[in-house]
C-alpha positions in Angstrom: 7.2 -18.8 3.4 7.2 -15.4 4.9 4.4 -13.2 4.4 6.3 -10.2 5.7 10.1 -9.9 6.2 11.9 -7.1 7.8 16.0 -6.7 7.7 17.9 -4.2 9.6 14.8 -2.3 10.3 15.3 1.2 12.3 12.5 3.8 12.9 12.5 6.9 14.7 10.5 9.7 16.0 12.1 12.9 14.9 15.7 12.3 16.7 14.5 9.5 19.0 15.6 6.1 17.7 12.8 3.6 18.8 13.8 0.7 16.9 17.4 -0.3 15.7 18.5 -2.8 13.1 15.6 -5.0 13.7 15.1 -8.4 11.9 11.3 -9.8 11.8 9.8 -12.5 9.7 6.1 -13.0 9.9 5.2 -16.5 8.9 2.6 -16.8 6.0 -0.8 -18.4 6.9 -0.5 -18.3 10.6 -1.5 -16.1 13.6 1.3 -14.1 15.0 1.2 -12.2 18.2 3.3 -9.2 18.9 4.0 -9.2 22.7 6.0 -6.5 25.1 5.6 -3.5 28.1 4.2 -0.2 27.2 6.4 1.9 24.8 8.5 -1.2 23.8 8.0 -0.4 20.2 5.2 -2.9 19.2 3.1 -0.4 17.6 5.7 1.0 15.9 7.0 -1.7 14.4 3.5 -2.5 12.9 3.0 0.9 11.3 6.2 0.3 9.5 5.7 -3.1 8.0 2.1 -2.0 7.1 3.9 1.2 5.3 2.0 3.8 7.7 5.3 4.9 9.0 8.4 5.3 7.1 11.7 3.9 8.6 14.9 5.5 8.9 16.7 2.6 7.7 16.2 -0.8 6.3 13.9 -3.1 4.1 10.6 -4.5 4.4 9.1 -7.3 2.0 5.4 -8.1 1.6 5.5 -11.7 -0.2 8.7 -11.1 -1.4 8.0 -7.8 -2.8 10.0 -4.4 -1.6 7.3 -2.6 0.1 8.5 0.4 -1.3 7.9 -0.5 -4.9 4.4 -1.1 -4.5 1.8 1.5 -5.0 -1.0 2.2 -2.0 -3.8 0.7 -3.8 -1.5 -2.5 -4.4 -0.8 -2.6 -0.8 -4.5 -2.2 0.0 -5.4 -5.2 -2.1 -3.0 -7.5 -0.3 -2.9 -6.0 3.6 -5.6 -4.6 5.6 -4.2 -2.5 8.7 -6.3 -1.6 11.4 -4.4 0.9 13.9 -4.8 1.4 17.5 -7.1 4.2 17.5 -8.7 4.9 13.8 -10.3 8.1 13.2 -13.5 8.0 10.8 -14.7 11.1 9.0 -17.6 12.9 10.6 -21.0 12.1 9.6 -21.0 8.3 8.6 -23.2 5.5 9.0 -22.0 2.0 10.0 -22.6 0.5 6.8 -20.7 3.4 4.8 -17.6 3.2 6.8 -17.6 -0.7 6.3 -18.1 -0.4 2.7 -14.8 1.8 2.4 -12.9 -1.5 2.7 -14.0 -2.5 -0.7 -12.3 1.0 -2.1 -8.9 -1.0 -3.0 -10.6 -3.4 -5.5 -12.8 -0.5 -7.1 -12.0 1.5 -10.3 -12.0 5.0 -10.5 -15.2 6.1 -9.0 -17.2 3.0 -9.8 -20.1 2.1 -7.7 -20.1 -1.0 -5.4 -21.2 -4.4 -7.2 -23.5 -7.0 -6.1 -20.6 -8.9 -4.7 -19.2 -5.8 -3.2 -22.3 -5.5 -1.2 -22.5 -9.2 -0.2 -18.8 -9.0 1.2 -20.1 -6.0 3.0 -23.1 -7.8 4.3 -21.1 -10.8 5.6 -18.5 -8.3 7.6 -21.4 -6.7 9.1 -22.8 -10.2 10.3 -19.7 -11.9 11.3 -19.0 -9.0 13.7 -22.5 -8.9 14.9 -23.3 -5.3 13.4 -26.5 -5.7 10.8 -28.6 -4.1 13.2 -26.4 -1.1 13.0 -25.8 -0.5 9.4 -27.9 2.7 9.1 -26.4 4.1 12.7 -24.2 7.0 12.6 -20.7 6.0 14.0 -21.0 8.9 16.5 -23.5 7.3 18.3 -22.0 3.9 19.1 -20.0 2.9 22.3 -16.4 2.7 22.1 -16.6 -1.1 21.7 -19.1 -1.0 19.0 -17.0 1.6 16.9 -14.0 -1.1 17.3 -16.3 -3.7 15.7 -17.0 -1.5 12.9 -13.5 -1.0 12.0 -12.6 -4.7 12.1 -15.8 -5.3 10.0 -14.0 -2.7 7.4 -10.9 -4.5 7.5 -12.5 -7.7 6.9 -14.6 -6.1 4.1 -10.9 -5.4 2.4 -10.7 -9.1 1.9 -7.0 -9.6 2.0 -4.8 -12.4 2.7 -3.1 -10.2 5.5 -4.4 -8.2 8.0 -2.5 -6.3 10.9 -4.1 -5.5 13.9 -3.1 -2.9 16.5 -5.0 -3.7 19.8 -7.9 -5.0 18.2 -9.6 -6.0 21.6 -9.3 -2.4 23.0 -12.6 -1.2 24.7 -14.0 -4.6 24.4 -15.4 -6.3 27.3 -14.6 -10.1 27.9 -17.4 -11.5 25.6 -16.6 -9.4 22.6 -12.7 -9.9 22.9 -13.4 -13.7 22.6 -15.7 -13.2 19.4 -13.0 -11.1 17.6 -10.3 -13.3 18.4 -12.2 -16.4 17.6 -13.7 -14.5 14.4 -9.9 -14.0 13.4 -9.0 -17.4 14.4 -11.6 -18.9 11.8 -10.5 -16.5 9.3 -7.0 -17.8 9.7 -8.0 -21.6 10.0 -10.9 -21.7 7.2 -9.4 -18.9 4.7 -5.9 -19.4 5.6 -5.4 -15.6 5.9 -2.4 -14.4 7.8 -3.0 -12.4 11.0 -0.7 -10.2 12.7 -1.8 -8.6 16.0 -0.3 -6.5 18.6 -2.1 -7.6 22.0 -1.3 -6.6 26.0 -3.4 -9.6 27.1 -0.5 -12.4 27.3 -3.0 -15.2 28.0 -5.0 -14.3 24.9 -2.2 -13.6 22.6 -1.1 -17.2 23.8 -4.2 -18.8 23.4 -4.8 -17.7 19.9 -1.2 -17.6 18.5 0.5 -20.2 16.3 3.8 -17.9 16.5 4.8 -14.9 19.3 7.2 -12.6 19.1 8.3 -10.9 22.5 9.6 -7.3 22.2 11.3 -4.9 24.6 13.3 -1.5 23.9 12.7 -2.0 20.3 14.7 -5.4 20.1 13.4 -8.9 19.5 13.7 -10.7 22.8 12.4 -14.1 21.5 10.2 -15.5 18.9 8.8 -18.6 17.9 5.9 -21.1 18.6 3.8 -20.3 21.9 5.5 -23.2 24.0 8.9 -21.7 23.2 7.9 -17.8 23.8 5.9 -18.2 26.5 8.0 -19.1 29.7 9.0 -17.5 33.0 12.5 -16.6 31.3 10.5 -14.4 28.7 8.5 -12.8 31.6 11.6 -11.9 33.1 13.6 -10.5 30.1 10.4 -9.0 28.7 8.4 -7.4 31.4 10.8 -7.6 34.5 8.3 -10.1 36.2 8.6 -13.1 38.0 5.7 -15.1 36.6 4.5 -18.8 36.8 3.6 -20.4 33.7 1.0 -23.3 33.7 -1.2 -25.1 31.1 -4.5 -24.0 30.9 -6.7 -27.3 31.2 -9.2 -26.2 28.3 -6.9 -25.3 25.3 -3.6 -27.0 26.5 -1.9 -23.6 26.1 0.5 -22.1 28.6 -0.7 -19.2 30.4 0.5 -17.1 33.1 -1.5 -17.7 36.3 0.2 -15.4 38.4 3.4 -12.8 38.8 5.2 -10.5 41.0 7.5 -7.7 40.4 11.3 -9.1 40.1 13.1 -8.1 43.2 16.5 -6.4 43.1 
């Protein structure tokens, strides 16, 4: 079963058509990574399937339901979205922002319940932010702020999580910690994870399913071994790349590449 299905999706910014008649399927219970060059439409597609951006045409279905028929609250109970450059209201502490993730599960202006507080503490703990709970977000580094947003998405406790470049601003250690956390959530709790990633090797390492995009079109899609190929690198990135099997994980990685020669 597919968690998200897009049919004949067309997306534009003003008069600039970025994506035209795109069909896409996100398998349920899997980790999907979307890859492609800068400006190819990866983030645009993610925004459309997350209902942040209204498509010019086509349909998006969430667990079989037309996403247009769902209320904002219903969507927030089913899907958490972490955009590429999120902006938080001023004057908030870390714990307060993470608590926003519980709002879709509350009625009216109800106070946080004990269960909400447990989930917030869990989200802070797994993202290694407990010591910053009462720290102002404005006093954090870029990497720390990114982890706060991820914690808020985790606190939302949805079966589906969309993340646009979740490793932005993070050093190598925290990149691995964040991706390994998402991997555990998928394997242990069967959450569907969809990520836009620039790092091809990280995308291949953690994905079950990959989608390569260029110019708003899907170049190829499938399991990692089907997508991570020299032909994909040529068609998607215009590079001549060498693919080998990584000795620790057994996953394909790009070990070297050159620009394609005319």
